[in-house]
C-alpha angles and dihedrals in degrees: 000000000000125000095203127052117241112248120198114213129192118242092253092049093055092049091048091052090054089047092051092047092051091046097052096041092048092048091050092048092045094052090047091054095044091049090053092049091048093049092050093049094047093048090050091049089051091056095249120144110247135184113247107271122230089212121070140155116271117243125186118186090347092305121119105233108208118217090243086074092060090046094052091048091049094049091048092047094049092048092050093049092047095049093046101045105016090204124203128228130343094017091053090059092043091054089049091054091048090049089053091050092051093045091053093050090049099043093045085073096038090127088062090056090051100046099028091225139081103279095143096127098028127094089265088057089074087079086076090060090051090052091050093050093049093047094047093049092049091048091049091051091051092047091051090049095235099125118133092249090058092048091050091049092053092055094061129222126069094245091053091047091049091051091049093050091047091051087049097049096047097064090043091057090049089050090056092047089051090055094253095133095157095050090046094052094045090043089063087072103026117065118234094007091104088056090062090057092045094053100043127080117288123240110263094239095049125109091245094055095045093047104039110018124098120224092264095049091045089054089052090052091052090050091048095050096040130149089270091056092052091046091054091053091046090054090051091051091047090051088057102039108018133268113315131191132056093298115102122230110276098257094048091044090057090047093052091046091052091049092050092047091049092049091048092050091050092049092048096046112119119247121253094257089062096252120125125257116287095025116144134201115260 
């Protein structure tokens, strides 16, 4: 008697599951490490005594080597080994896991690719979280074998498959035109998800809204995608990857505020002769 049903997985599915596991675990570990490094550096900058941290940025020849570099090298190395040797199991799955590790290290700093500067903890750095979420969702869809190509294959003939793929691509294109980039990208791998983006209200700055929306509908779009909407998504991204933007974490913000207040009080204290700060003898 078995408690769990036996599930047969294709070779590619198994490898993708290993890839996804390596990807998610590496992303979680990377964000844990970078948060610790950031906290240590900010506390040091605030003049607080800190215990020497085990985690630190890597510098080679005086140059800060970002972890995306190691990720890119790993992805390139894994691809080269796979194409050259095309190993069987278990090396195929091991390479998949290593690819996932490298991809997580690289995409965790996707915003740095885009802006060509260190924006990791700025508001622009949230684009890295978006890239991680999209990549993880696509990998999960492929691992679960629910991609559009698989659905089309199950329904038989080539004309049926072509019709299914065409019906799938159309809503995805509309999603992109409506400014729903994330839904469009994930929809490439997840059936019917692009349809959600195609049906729902377009973003007010998108091509679709500017080209096809009346004044009233455009106003509805602005109300839908308001500052509050953006702030909610930013809080969700910060919950996943750590607080972004120029604002310090709450504890450090209080520490810096206290230090500034103390310095201000000392500077404003009257001199012993009763004259105010900055007074000079005639």
